[in-house]
PATILO-944788 format. One record per atom (N, C-alpha, C): x, y, z; atom name; residue number from 1. Coordinates in steps of 0.1 Angstrom, whole numbers, padded with zeros to 4 digits. Each point is the difference from the previous one (the first is absolute). Last residue first. Layout:
<sites>
SITE     px     py     pz  site  pos
SITE      X      Y      Z    CA  NUM
...
</sites>
This chain:
<sites>
SITE     px     py     pz  site  pos
SITE   1090   0653   0887     N  168
SITE   0005  -0001  -0013    CA  168
SITE  -0009   0007  -0010     C  168
SITE   0015  -0002   0057     N  167
SITE  -0011   0003  -0011    CA  167
SITE   0007  -0001  -0013     C  167
SITE   0013  -0023   0049     N  166
SITE   0005   0008  -0011    CA  166
SITE  -0011   0001  -0011     C  166
SITE   0001  -0008   0056     N  165
SITE  -0005  -0004  -0013    CA  165
SITE   0005   0009  -0010     C  165
SITE   0018  -0016   0051     N  164
SITE  -0002   0011  -0009    CA  164
SITE  -0006  -0007  -0013     C  164
SITE   0008  -0012   0057     N  163
SITE  -0003  -0004  -0014    CA  163
SITE  -0003   0012  -0009     C  163
SITE   0030  -0005   0048     N  162
SITE  -0012   0005  -0006    CA  162
SITE  -0001  -0004  -0015     C  162
SITE   0038  -0010   0030     N  161
SITE  -0011  -0010   0000    CA  161
SITE  -0013   0006  -0007     C  161
SITE   0041   0026   0007     N  160
SITE   0001  -0010  -0010    CA  160
SITE  -0011  -0010  -0001     C  160
SITE  -0006   0052   0017     N  159
SITE   0005  -0013   0005    CA  159
SITE   0001  -0010  -0011     C  159
SITE   0003   0052  -0011     N  158
SITE  -0010  -0011   0001    CA  158
SITE   0007  -0012   0006     C  158
SITE   0019   0044  -0014     N  157
SITE  -0005   0000   0014    CA  157
SITE  -0009  -0012   0003     C  157
SITE   0019   0009  -0043     N  156
SITE   0011   0001   0008    CA  156
SITE  -0004  -0002   0015     C  156
SITE  -0033   0004  -0035     N  155
SITE   0007  -0013   0001    CA  155
SITE   0011  -0001   0009     C  155
SITE  -0038   0035   0012     N  154
SITE   0009  -0002  -0012    CA  154
SITE   0007  -0014   0001     C  154
SITE  -0049   0009   0021     N  153
SITE   0014   0002   0003    CA  153
SITE   0009  -0002  -0013     C  153
SITE  -0055   0014   0017     N  152
SITE   0009  -0007  -0009    CA  152
SITE   0015   0003   0004     C  152
SITE  -0051   0000   0026     N  151
SITE   0013   0006  -0001    CA  151
SITE   0009  -0009  -0010     C  151
SITE  -0054   0009   0003     N  150
SITE   0009  -0011   0000    CA  150
SITE   0014   0005  -0002     C  150
SITE  -0052   0017   0019     N  149
SITE   0012   0003  -0008    CA  149
SITE   0009  -0012   0002     C  149
SITE  -0056   0016   0005     N  148
SITE   0011  -0009   0003    CA  148
SITE   0012   0006  -0007     C  148
SITE  -0054   0013   0017     N  147
SITE   0012   0005  -0007    CA  147
SITE   0012  -0009   0004     C  147
SITE  -0056  -0008  -0002     N  146
SITE   0012   0001   0008    CA  146
SITE   0011   0005  -0009     C  146
SITE  -0054   0011  -0005     N  145
SITE   0012  -0008  -0005    CA  145
SITE   0011   0001   0011     C  145
SITE  -0043   0022   0005     N  144
SITE  -0004  -0011  -0008    CA  144
SITE   0012  -0009  -0004     C  144
SITE  -0001   0043   0024     N  143
SITE  -0004  -0010   0009    CA  143
SITE  -0004  -0013  -0008     C  143
SITE   0028   0051  -0005     N  142
SITE  -0003  -0013  -0006    CA  142
SITE  -0004  -0010   0011     C  142
SITE  -0005   0055   0001     N  141
SITE   0008  -0011   0005    CA  141
SITE  -0005  -0013  -0006     C  141
SITE  -0004   0048  -0024     N  140
SITE  -0008  -0010   0007    CA  140
SITE   0009  -0012   0005     C  140
SITE   0005   0057  -0013     N  139
SITE   0005  -0014  -0002    CA  139
SITE  -0008  -0010   0009     C  139
SITE  -0005   0049   0001     N  138
SITE  -0009  -0008  -0007    CA  138
SITE   0004  -0014  -0004     C  138
SITE   0018   0038   0029     N  137
SITE   0001   0004  -0014    CA  137
SITE  -0011  -0008  -0008     C  137
SITE   0008  -0010   0046     N  136
SITE  -0007   0013  -0002    CA  136
SITE  -0001   0004  -0014     C  136
SITE   0025  -0039   0009     N  135
SITE  -0014  -0002   0002    CA  135
SITE  -0009   0013  -0001     C  135
SITE   0048   0002  -0002     N  134
SITE  -0005  -0007  -0012    CA  134
SITE  -0016  -0002   0001     C  134
SITE   0023   0020   0037     N  133
SITE  -0001   0009  -0012    CA  133
SITE  -0006  -0007  -0012     C  133
SITE   0008  -0026   0038     N  132
SITE  -0011   0010   0002    CA  132
SITE  -0001   0009  -0011     C  132
SITE   0037  -0028   0000     N  131
SITE  -0013  -0008  -0002    CA  131
SITE  -0012   0009   0001     C  131
SITE   0042   0019   0012     N  130
SITE  -0002  -0002  -0014    CA  130
SITE  -0012  -0007  -0004     C  130
SITE   0009   0004   0046     N  129
SITE  -0002   0013  -0006    CA  129
SITE  -0002  -0001  -0015     C  129
SITE   0011  -0038   0026     N  128
SITE  -0014   0004   0001    CA  128
SITE  -0002   0013  -0006     C  128
SITE   0035  -0039  -0002     N  127
SITE   0001   0014  -0005    CA  127
SITE  -0014   0006   0000     C  127
SITE   0010  -0046   0011     N  126
SITE   0003   0009   0011    CA  126
SITE   0002   0014  -0004     C  126
SITE  -0010  -0034  -0032     N  125
SITE  -0011   0000   0010    CA  125
SITE   0003   0009   0011     C  125
SITE   0018   0009  -0049     N  124
SITE   0004  -0008   0011    CA  124
SITE  -0011   0001   0011     C  124
SITE  -0013   0006  -0051     N  123
SITE   0005   0008   0011    CA  123
SITE   0004  -0010   0011     C  123
SITE  -0011   0005  -0058     N  122
SITE   0000  -0008   0013    CA  122
SITE   0006   0008   0011     C  122
SITE  -0028   0007  -0051     N  121
SITE   0010   0004   0010    CA  121
SITE   0000  -0009   0012     C  121
SITE  -0021   0009  -0055     N  120
SITE   0002  -0009   0012    CA  120
SITE   0011   0007   0008     C  120
SITE  -0039   0017  -0040     N  119
SITE   0013   0001   0007    CA  119
SITE   0001  -0010   0011     C  119
SITE  -0031  -0002  -0047     N  118
SITE   0001   0004   0014    CA  118
SITE   0015   0001   0004     C  118
SITE  -0017  -0004  -0046     N  117
SITE  -0012  -0005   0007    CA  117
SITE   0001   0005   0015     C  117
SITE   0024   0028  -0042     N  116
SITE   0001  -0012   0009    CA  116
SITE  -0013  -0003   0007     C  116
SITE   0017   0035  -0034     N  115
SITE  -0011  -0010  -0003    CA  115
SITE   0000  -0012   0009     C  115
SITE   0027   0042   0000     N  114
SITE   0006  -0011  -0007    CA  114
SITE  -0010  -0011  -0003     C  114
SITE  -0013   0038   0025     N  113
SITE   0004   0005  -0014    CA  113
SITE   0007  -0011  -0008     C  113
SITE  -0011  -0009   0045     N  112
SITE  -0012   0002  -0007    CA  112
SITE   0003   0004  -0015     C  112
SITE   0036  -0004   0030     N  111
SITE  -0005  -0013  -0003    CA  111
SITE  -0013   0001  -0008     C  111
SITE   0019   0041   0016     N  110
SITE   0009  -0007  -0010    CA  110
SITE  -0006  -0013  -0004     C  110
SITE  -0021   0022   0035     N  109
SITE  -0002   0007  -0013    CA  109
SITE   0008  -0006  -0011     C  109
SITE   0006  -0017   0043     N  108
SITE  -0013  -0004  -0005    CA  108
SITE  -0003   0007  -0013     C  108
SITE   0040   0013   0022     N  107
SITE   0001  -0014  -0004    CA  107
SITE  -0014  -0005  -0006     C  107
SITE   0001   0042   0020     N  106
SITE   0008   0000  -0012    CA  106
SITE   0002  -0014  -0006     C  106
SITE  -0021   0005   0042     N  105
SITE  -0009   0006  -0011    CA  105
SITE   0008   0000  -0013     C  105
SITE   0024  -0014   0037     N  104
SITE  -0010  -0010  -0004    CA  104
SITE  -0009   0005  -0011     C  104
SITE   0030   0031   0019     N  103
SITE   0007  -0010  -0008    CA  103
SITE  -0009  -0011  -0005     C  103
SITE  -0017   0031   0030     N  102
SITE   0001   0006  -0013    CA  102
SITE   0008  -0009  -0010     C  102
SITE  -0005  -0013   0045     N  101
SITE  -0013  -0001  -0007    CA  101
SITE   0001   0006  -0014     C  101
SITE   0038   0003   0028     N  100
SITE  -0003  -0014  -0004    CA  100
SITE  -0013  -0001  -0008     C  100
SITE   0010   0042   0020     N   99
SITE   0009  -0003  -0012    CA   99
SITE  -0002  -0014  -0005     C   99
SITE  -0021   0025   0039     N   98
SITE  -0007  -0004  -0012    CA   98
SITE   0008  -0003  -0012     C   98
SITE   0015   0009   0046     N   97
SITE  -0004   0013  -0007    CA   97
SITE  -0008  -0003  -0013     C   97
SITE   0023  -0032   0032     N   96
SITE  -0012   0006   0006    CA   96
SITE  -0004   0013  -0006     C   96
SITE   0050  -0011  -0009     N   95
SITE  -0011  -0009   0003    CA   95
SITE  -0011   0007   0007     C   95
SITE   0045   0016  -0013     N   94
SITE  -0012   0004  -0008    CA   94
SITE  -0012  -0009   0001     C   94
SITE   0045  -0005   0022     N   93
SITE  -0004   0014   0002    CA   93
SITE  -0013   0004  -0007     C   93
SITE   0020  -0044  -0008     N   92
SITE  -0005   0002   0013    CA   92
SITE  -0006   0014   0003     C   92
SITE   0002  -0019  -0050     N   91
SITE   0010   0004   0010    CA   91
SITE  -0007   0003   0013     C   91
SITE  -0022  -0034  -0034     N   90
SITE   0000   0015   0002    CA   90
SITE   0010   0003   0011     C   90
SITE  -0016  -0043  -0036     N   89
SITE   0008   0005   0011    CA   89
SITE  -0001   0015   0000     C   89
SITE  -0016  -0050  -0025     N   88
SITE  -0006   0013   0003    CA   88
SITE   0008   0005   0012     C   88
SITE  -0001  -0044  -0039     N   87
SITE   0007   0009   0010    CA   87
SITE  -0007   0013   0002     C   87
SITE  -0017  -0035  -0029     N   86
SITE   0009  -0008   0009    CA   86
SITE   0006   0009   0011     C   86
SITE  -0043  -0005  -0033     N   85
SITE   0006   0012   0007    CA   85
SITE   0009  -0006   0010     C   85
SITE  -0019  -0021  -0046     N   84
SITE   0003  -0003   0014    CA   84
SITE   0007   0012   0005     C   84
SITE  -0037  -0007  -0041     N   83
SITE   0012   0006   0004    CA   83
SITE   0003  -0004   0015     C   83
SITE  -0029  -0020  -0047     N   82
SITE  -0001   0005   0014    CA   82
SITE   0014   0005   0004     C   82
SITE  -0032  -0017  -0047     N   81
SITE   0012   0005   0006    CA   81
SITE  -0003   0004   0015     C   81
SITE  -0028  -0039  -0026     N   80
SITE   0001   0015   0001    CA   80
SITE   0013   0003   0007     C   80
SITE  -0027  -0043  -0008     N   79
SITE   0008   0004  -0011    CA   79
SITE   0002   0015  -0001     C   79
SITE  -0022  -0030   0034     N   78
SITE  -0007   0010  -0007    CA   78
SITE   0007   0006  -0013     C   78
SITE   0020  -0036   0024     N   77
SITE  -0014  -0003   0000    CA   77
SITE  -0008   0010  -0007     C   77
SITE   0047   0005   0007     N   76
SITE  -0003  -0010  -0010    CA   76
SITE  -0015  -0002  -0001     C   76
SITE   0026   0044   0016     N   75
SITE  -0009  -0010   0005    CA   75
SITE  -0003  -0009  -0011     C   75
SITE   0046   0031   0006     N   74
SITE  -0013  -0003  -0006    CA   74
SITE  -0008  -0009   0008     C   74
SITE   0043   0040   0005     N   73
SITE  -0003  -0014   0001    CA   73
SITE  -0014  -0002  -0008     C   73
SITE   0043   0040   0014     N   72
SITE  -0011  -0005  -0007    CA   72
SITE  -0002  -0015   0002     C   72
SITE   0019   0038   0035     N   71
SITE   0005  -0010  -0009    CA   71
SITE  -0012  -0006  -0008     C   71
SITE   0014   0048   0032     N   70
SITE  -0010  -0010  -0005    CA   70
SITE   0007  -0009  -0010     C   70
SITE   0013   0037   0042     N   69
SITE   0004  -0007  -0011    CA   69
SITE  -0010  -0011  -0004     C   69
SITE   0005   0050   0029     N   68
SITE  -0006  -0013  -0001    CA   68
SITE   0005  -0006  -0013     C   68
SITE   0016   0042   0037     N   67
SITE  -0001  -0006  -0013    CA   67
SITE  -0009  -0013   0002     C   67
SITE   0020   0051   0026     N   66
SITE  -0007  -0013   0000    CA   66
SITE  -0001  -0006  -0014     C   66
SITE   0020   0042   0010     N   65
SITE  -0002  -0004   0014    CA   65
SITE  -0007  -0013   0001     C   65
SITE   0031   0036  -0033     N   64
SITE  -0008  -0013  -0001    CA   64
SITE  -0001  -0005   0014     C   64
SITE   0007   0053  -0014     N   63
SITE   0006  -0012   0007    CA   63
SITE  -0009  -0012  -0002     C   63
SITE  -0010   0047  -0013     N   62
SITE   0011  -0006  -0008    CA   62
SITE   0007  -0012   0006     C   62
SITE  -0039   0020   0021     N   61
SITE   0011   0010  -0001    CA   61
SITE   0012  -0006  -0006     C   61
SITE  -0029  -0038   0004     N   60
SITE  -0004   0012   0008    CA   60
SITE   0012   0010   0000     C   60
SITE  -0020  -0049  -0026     N   59
SITE   0010   0011   0000    CA   59
SITE  -0006   0012   0008     C   59
SITE  -0007  -0057  -0013     N   58
SITE  -0006   0012   0007    CA   58
SITE   0011   0010   0002     C   58
SITE  -0004  -0043  -0038     N   57
SITE   0006   0007   0011    CA   57
SITE  -0009   0011   0006     C   57
SITE   0001  -0050  -0031     N   56
SITE  -0007   0013   0002    CA   56
SITE   0006   0006   0013     C   56
SITE   0013  -0041  -0038     N   55
SITE   0003   0006   0013    CA   55
SITE  -0007   0014   0000     C   55
SITE  -0002  -0050  -0027     N   54
SITE  -0003   0014  -0001    CA   54
SITE   0001   0005   0014     C   54
SITE   0024  -0044  -0028     N   53
SITE  -0008   0005   0011    CA   53
SITE  -0004   0015  -0003     C   53
SITE   0025  -0027  -0031     N   52
SITE  -0005  -0011   0008    CA   52
SITE  -0009   0005   0012     C   52
SITE   0030   0020  -0037     N   51
SITE  -0015   0002  -0001    CA   51
SITE  -0007  -0011   0008     C   51
SITE   0049   0010  -0005     N   50
SITE  -0006  -0012  -0008    CA   50
SITE  -0015   0001  -0001     C   50
SITE   0024   0034   0024     N   49
SITE   0006  -0001  -0013    CA   49
SITE  -0007  -0011  -0008     C   49
SITE  -0013   0004   0045     N   48
SITE  -0005   0011  -0008    CA   48
SITE   0006  -0001  -0014     C   48
SITE   0015  -0032   0031     N   47
SITE  -0014  -0002  -0002    CA   47
SITE  -0006   0011  -0009     C   47
SITE   0046   0003   0012     N   46
SITE  -0003  -0012  -0009    CA   46
SITE  -0015  -0001  -0003     C   46
SITE   0015   0032   0032     N   45
SITE   0004   0004  -0014    CA   45
SITE  -0004  -0011  -0010     C   45
SITE  -0006  -0010   0046     N   44
SITE  -0010   0010  -0005    CA   44
SITE   0004   0004  -0015     C   44
SITE   0030  -0029   0022     N   43
SITE  -0013  -0007  -0001    CA   43
SITE  -0010   0010  -0007     C   43
SITE   0043   0017   0012     N   42
SITE   0000  -0009  -0011    CA   42
SITE  -0013  -0006  -0003     C   42
SITE   0004   0026   0039     N   41
SITE   0001   0008  -0012    CA   41
SITE   0000  -0008  -0013     C   41
SITE   0001  -0022   0041     N   40
SITE  -0013   0006  -0002    CA   40
SITE   0000   0008  -0012     C   40
SITE   0041  -0018   0013     N   39
SITE  -0009  -0011  -0005    CA   39
SITE  -0014   0006  -0003     C   39
SITE   0031   0029   0021     N   38
SITE   0004  -0003  -0013    CA   38
SITE  -0009  -0011  -0007     C   38
SITE  -0007   0012   0046     N   37
SITE  -0004   0011  -0010    CA   37
SITE   0004  -0004  -0014     C   37
SITE  -0009  -0027   0045     N   36
SITE   0009  -0002  -0012    CA   36
SITE  -0005   0010  -0010     C   36
SITE  -0010  -0019   0055     N   35
SITE   0001   0011  -0009    CA   35
SITE   0009  -0004  -0012     C   35
SITE  -0028  -0038   0024     N   34
SITE   0012   0008   0003    CA   34
SITE   0001   0011  -0010     C   34
SITE  -0048  -0022   0015     N   33
SITE   0012  -0003  -0009    CA   33
SITE   0011   0010   0004     C   33
SITE  -0046  -0002   0019     N   32
SITE   0010  -0008   0006    CA   32
SITE   0012  -0004  -0009     C   32
SITE  -0040   0031  -0007     N   31
SITE  -0004  -0014   0000    CA   31
SITE   0012  -0010   0004     C   31
SITE   0007   0047  -0002     N   30
SITE  -0012  -0001   0008    CA   30
SITE  -0005  -0015   0001     C   30
SITE   0036   0011  -0029     N   29
SITE   0004  -0001   0014    CA   29
SITE  -0012  -0001   0010     C   29
SITE  -0008   0008  -0046     N   28
SITE   0005  -0013   0002    CA   28
SITE   0004  -0003   0014     C   28
SITE  -0012   0044  -0011     N   27
SITE  -0012  -0009  -0001    CA   27
SITE   0004  -0014   0003     C   27
SITE   0034   0032  -0005     N   26
SITE  -0007   0001   0013    CA   26
SITE  -0012  -0009   0001     C   26
SITE   0022   0002  -0042     N   25
SITE   0008  -0007   0010    CA   25
SITE  -0005   0001   0014     C   25
SITE  -0022   0024  -0034     N   24
SITE  -0002  -0015  -0002    CA   24
SITE   0008  -0008   0010     C   24
SITE   0005   0047  -0002     N   23
SITE  -0012  -0004   0007    CA   23
SITE  -0003  -0015  -0001     C   23
SITE   0038   0016  -0023     N   22
SITE   0002   0003   0014    CA   22
SITE  -0013  -0004   0008     C   22
SITE  -0002  -0001  -0047     N   21
SITE   0008  -0012   0006    CA   21
SITE   0003   0002   0015     C   21
SITE  -0021   0035  -0026     N   20
SITE  -0009  -0011   0004    CA   20
SITE   0007  -0011   0006     C   20
SITE   0026   0034  -0018     N   19
SITE  -0007   0005   0012    CA   19
SITE  -0010  -0010   0005     C   19
SITE   0024  -0010  -0040     N   18
SITE   0009   0001   0012    CA   18
SITE  -0007   0005   0012     C   18
SITE  -0025  -0002  -0041     N   17
SITE   0003  -0013   0007    CA   17
SITE   0010   0001   0011     C   17
SITE  -0020   0033  -0033     N   16
SITE  -0005   0000   0014    CA   16
SITE   0006  -0012   0008     C   16
SITE   0006   0007  -0048     N   15
SITE   0007   0011   0007    CA   15
SITE  -0003   0000   0015     C   15
SITE  -0023  -0029  -0030     N   14
SITE   0014  -0005   0003    CA   14
SITE   0008   0011   0008     C   14
SITE  -0052   0005   0006     N   13
SITE   0009  -0001  -0012    CA   13
SITE   0013  -0006   0004     C   13
SITE  -0054   0001   0021     N   12
SITE   0014   0002   0002    CA   12
SITE   0007  -0002  -0014     C   12
SITE  -0051   0019   0009     N   11
SITE   0007  -0012  -0003    CA   11
SITE   0015   0003   0001     C   11
SITE  -0035   0026   0032     N   10
SITE   0004  -0001  -0015    CA   10
SITE   0007  -0013  -0002     C   10
SITE  -0026   0036   0038     N    9
SITE   0001  -0014  -0003    CA    9
SITE   0003  -0001  -0015     C    9
SITE   0004   0039   0041     N    8
SITE  -0001  -0002  -0014    CA    8
SITE   0002  -0015  -0002     C    8
SITE  -0015   0035   0042     N    7
SITE   0005  -0013  -0004    CA    7
SITE  -0002  -0002  -0015     C    7
SITE   0006   0048   0028     N    6
SITE  -0008  -0009  -0008    CA    6
SITE   0007  -0013  -0002     C    6
SITE   0002   0042   0037     N    5
SITE   0008  -0010  -0007    CA    5
SITE  -0009  -0010  -0007     C    5
SITE  -0014   0037   0029     N    4
SITE   0001   0004  -0014    CA    4
SITE   0009  -0010  -0008     C    4
SITE  -0007  -0004   0048     N    3
SITE  -0014   0000  -0006    CA    3
SITE   0001   0003  -0015     C    3
SITE   0043  -0024   0021     N    2
SITE  -0008   0012   0004    CA    2
SITE  -0013   0000  -0008     C    2
SITE   0034  -0040   0019     N    1
SITE  -0006   0006  -0012    CA    1
SITE  -0008   0012   0005     C    1
</sites>
């Protein structure tokens, strides 16, 4: 990036999805997934078309060099909207130039304008660079709650012995 190259932060449109899908595929590979541009493209198109996520992009010299994707949620306790900042990715060549921070600023601005209580983000423990960015930006590492996940399996992949409850 040259000194006169401005980072533009803006909302993504459906017209941007093909370019973002390439970055999204790289992002997924960073976390150990196999490359699948077509599935990445489909996933992003569906999220944007259905209004299920908000994607914010960083553009330098007409090239999308980073993105963040936010998913809506709520706090039942406070009865307020919150946003899960699920994805943040900057192309390798544009890291350490403040692009990630500008994307976080765009996400925070969006969430504030949407009347949200807060943003949530999670970072892999071994991704020290990203965790450092989050903490420098002002995210507070959660020390009051444990984070759990429960992997769900499709019926086709579920062992016969596993019990299923049918909701009525």
